[in-house]
C-alpha positions as CSV (number, residue, x, y, z in Angstrom):
1,M,0.3,-0.4,-0.4
2,A,2.2,2.3,-1.2
3,D,0.9,4.0,-3.2
4,Q,-2.4,5.6,-1.1
5,I,-5.0,8.2,-2.6
6,N,-5.0,11.1,-0.7
7,S,-7.0,13.6,-3.5
8,L,-9.8,12.9,-5.9
9,E,-7.5,14.4,-8.2
10,E,-5.3,12.1,-7.7
11,L,-8.1,9.0,-8.1
12,A,-9.3,11.0,-11.1
13,S,-5.3,10.6,-12.5
14,V,-5.3,7.3,-11.3
15,A,-8.8,6.8,-13.2
16,G,-8.5,8.2,-16.7
17,I,-10.6,10.7,-16.0
18,E,-10.2,14.5,-17.1
19,S,-10.7,17.0,-14.2
20,T,-12.5,20.2,-14.6
21,P,-13.0,22.4,-12.3
22,V,-16.7,23.4,-11.7
23,A,-17.9,26.6,-13.2
24,D,-20.5,28.9,-11.7
25,E,-23.5,28.3,-13.1
26,T,-25.2,31.5,-12.6
27,I,-27.9,31.8,-15.1
28,I,-28.4,35.1,-16.6
29,Y,-31.4,36.2,-17.5
30,E,-32.4,39.2,-20.4
31,A,-35.6,41.4,-20.4
32,K,-38.6,40.2,-23.3
33,R,-40.1,43.4,-23.4
34,D,-42.3,43.7,-27.1
35,E,-42.4,46.4,-29.7
36,L,-44.3,48.7,-27.8
37,G,-42.4,48.4,-24.0
38,R,-44.6,45.9,-22.1
39,S,-43.6,42.5,-20.7
40,Y,-46.5,39.7,-21.1
41,A,-46.9,37.0,-18.6
42,T,-49.4,34.2,-17.7
43,G,-50.7,33.5,-14.0
44,K,-52.6,30.5,-12.8
45,R,-54.8,29.9,-9.9
46,K,-56.8,27.1,-9.6
47,D,-59.4,27.3,-12.6
48,A,-58.1,31.3,-12.8
49,I,-55.7,31.6,-16.1
50,A,-54.8,35.3,-16.0
51,R,-53.1,37.2,-19.3
52,V,-51.2,39.9,-17.7
53,W,-49.3,43.3,-19.5
54,I,-46.9,45.5,-17.7
55,K,-45.5,49.1,-18.9
56,P,-44.2,51.3,-17.5
57,G,-46.6,54.3,-16.3
58,S,-48.3,55.5,-13.0
59,G,-49.8,52.2,-11.1
60,K,-53.1,52.0,-12.8
61,V,-54.3,49.1,-12.8
62,T,-57.2,47.1,-15.0
63,V,-58.3,43.9,-15.0
64,N,-60.6,43.2,-17.4
65,G,-61.5,45.7,-18.9
66,K,-62.1,48.2,-14.9
67,E,-60.5,49.6,-12.1
68,L,-59.0,47.1,-9.8
69,N,-60.8,48.4,-6.9
70,K,-64.3,48.1,-9.2
71,Y,-63.1,44.2,-10.3
72,F,-61.6,43.3,-7.0
73,A,-63.9,45.0,-4.0
74,R,-62.5,43.3,-1.3
75,P,-59.6,45.1,0.0
76,V,-57.9,41.9,1.1
77,L,-57.8,40.9,-3.1
78,Q,-56.6,44.4,-4.0
79,M,-53.5,44.1,-1.4
80,I,-52.8,40.7,-3.0
81,L,-52.6,42.3,-6.3
82,R,-50.6,45.4,-5.0
83,Q,-47.8,42.5,-3.1
84,P,-45.7,41.8,-6.4
85,F,-44.6,45.9,-6.6
86,Q,-43.9,46.0,-3.0
87,V,-41.7,43.3,-2.6
88,A,-39.8,44.2,-5.6
89,G,-39.7,48.1,-4.2
90,V,-41.6,49.2,-7.1
91,D,-44.3,50.6,-6.4
92,G,-46.6,53.0,-8.3
93,E,-43.8,52.6,-11.1
94,F,-46.2,50.1,-13.5
95,D,-49.6,49.9,-15.7
96,V,-51.1,46.6,-14.8
97,M,-53.5,45.9,-18.1
98,A,-54.9,41.8,-17.3
99,T,-57.1,40.2,-18.7
100,V,-58.2,36.9,-16.3
101,K,-61.5,34.2,-16.6
102,G,-62.3,30.6,-14.8
103,G,-62.9,30.3,-10.9
104,G,-64.2,32.8,-8.4
105,L,-62.4,36.3,-7.1
106,S,-59.8,34.5,-4.8
107,G,-58.3,32.1,-7.8
108,Q,-58.2,35.0,-9.5
109,A,-57.0,38.0,-7.8
110,G,-53.9,34.7,-6.8
111,A,-53.5,34.7,-10.5
112,V,-53.2,38.2,-11.9
113,K,-50.6,38.5,-9.1
114,H,-49.1,34.6,-10.0
115,G,-48.9,37.1,-13.7
116,I,-47.9,40.2,-12.3
117,S,-44.9,38.5,-10.7
118,K,-43.6,37.0,-13.6
119,A,-44.1,39.8,-16.2
120,L,-41.3,42.3,-13.3
121,Q,-39.2,39.9,-13.4
122,Y,-39.6,39.4,-17.6
123,Y,-39.1,43.4,-17.6
124,D,-36.1,44.0,-15.1
125,P,-34.1,40.5,-14.4
126,A,-32.4,42.4,-11.3
127,L,-36.0,42.3,-9.5
128,R,-35.9,38.3,-9.9
129,P,-34.3,37.4,-6.6
130,A,-36.9,38.9,-4.3
131,L,-39.8,38.0,-6.1
132,K,-38.7,34.5,-6.0
133,A,-37.5,34.4,-2.1
134,A,-41.4,36.1,-1.5
135,G,-42.5,32.5,-3.4
136,F,-44.4,34.4,-6.2
137,L,-43.0,33.3,-8.7
138,T,-44.0,29.7,-8.0
139,R,-47.1,28.6,-9.2
140,D,-49.2,27.6,-6.5
141,S,-50.5,23.9,-7.1
142,R,-53.6,23.1,-4.8
143,V,-56.9,22.5,-6.5
144,V,-60.1,20.8,-5.7
145,E,-59.7,17.4,-4.6
146,R,-62.4,15.4,-7.7
147,K,-65.1,13.7,-6.2
148,K,-64.9,10.0,-5.8
149,F,-67.9,7.5,-6.4
150,G,-69.6,6.1,-3.8
151,R,-69.2,9.1,-1.9
152,R,-70.8,12.5,-1.5
153,K,-68.0,14.8,-2.3
154,A,-64.5,13.7,-2.2
155,R,-63.7,12.7,0.9
156,R,-67.4,13.0,2.7
157,S,-69.3,9.6,3.0
158,F,-73.5,9.0,2.8
159,Q,-74.9,9.2,6.1
160,F,-74.6,6.1,7.8
161,S,-77.7,4.5,9.1
162,K,-76.8,1.1,11.1
163,R,-80.7,0.5,11.2
């Protein structure tokens, strides 16, 4: 046992494998904008699908042709839509035009929030770390569980009667 292997480099040389230094695999994202200077993204939540366009502006948000406070009347839903801008630190700097269909108001608000987050990332890739850390770029995959046969709902059974 005169020639012991003490490092990975020695092991690689004995095995005949060329050792390559590990490259720093930092992915560089490029801005995606159309000819009008807008960024587009699709957001999804439950059964709702939102198509979102953002462009620099005064902070005006339009959903299905209506103002934000007309379409989403509840303050909680309006707060959900403002979260990506607050986390990214660009509150009031972008105009949003969104069309959303499917699901209910809560799912639609989540879909628009997801779309706004993705569109902000496409417009300025420097905002990605803040949005990613807040979890806004991840699609919430929770959906309604399907109804099973022989049951009243997904898990609820019919009432049991012993006699």
